[in-house]
N, C-alpha and C positions, 0 to 999 in steps of 0.2 A: 504494500500500500504506500502511495506517495505521502510525503509530509503534509499533514493537515493542520489547519489553523483552528484550534479548538476554542469555543466560546462557552463560558460558564454561565449557568442560569443566574438571572438577577435575584432569585430567591435564595441563593446560596450565601452562606456567611464567608467571611474572608479568612477564618482560621484554618490552619492546616488539617485539623482533625475533622472538619465537616465534609461529609459525603455529599456530592451534588451531581447533577446531570450536566454533561458537556455535549455540545453539538458542533459538527463541522460539515461544510459543504465540500464534496469531492468532485472528481471528474464526472462529467455528464450530469451534474446537478444532483447526484446521489447524496442523501443525508446520512451522516454517521453519528451514532449516539454511543456514549460510554458513561460509566460511573467513575468519578474521580478517584475513588478508593481502589479501583482495579482497572487501570487504564489499558490493560492488555486485552480486555474483552470489549469488542466493538460490534454494534448492531448496525447493519447497513440496509437502507430502504429507499424506495423511490419517494419523491415528494408527495405524490398522490396517495400512496399507501400509508405513509406516515400521517398525512392529514386525516385520512379516514380513521386511523387508529385513535388519534387525539380527539377527534369529534365523537367517536364511539365512547371513549373513556369519560369525556365530559357529560355525555348523555346517560351514563350509568349502565352501558351495555355489558360491562364486565363486573358489575357489583356482586353478582352471584358467585364469583370465584373466591371472595373473601369471607 
């Protein structure tokens, strides 16, 4: 994977101990997501699929999983 410019969530604290979501845009507009506490694990998705997932989460489509 080429070098990505990771952006940290604005909801994350500045402390080194805080876990947070980081996002980067890669080649072809693919979106990459990772947790700051384990940067070696990266999820890659298209913009459309990531948008559908976020909208589904906001709408409660996955609430039955918890």
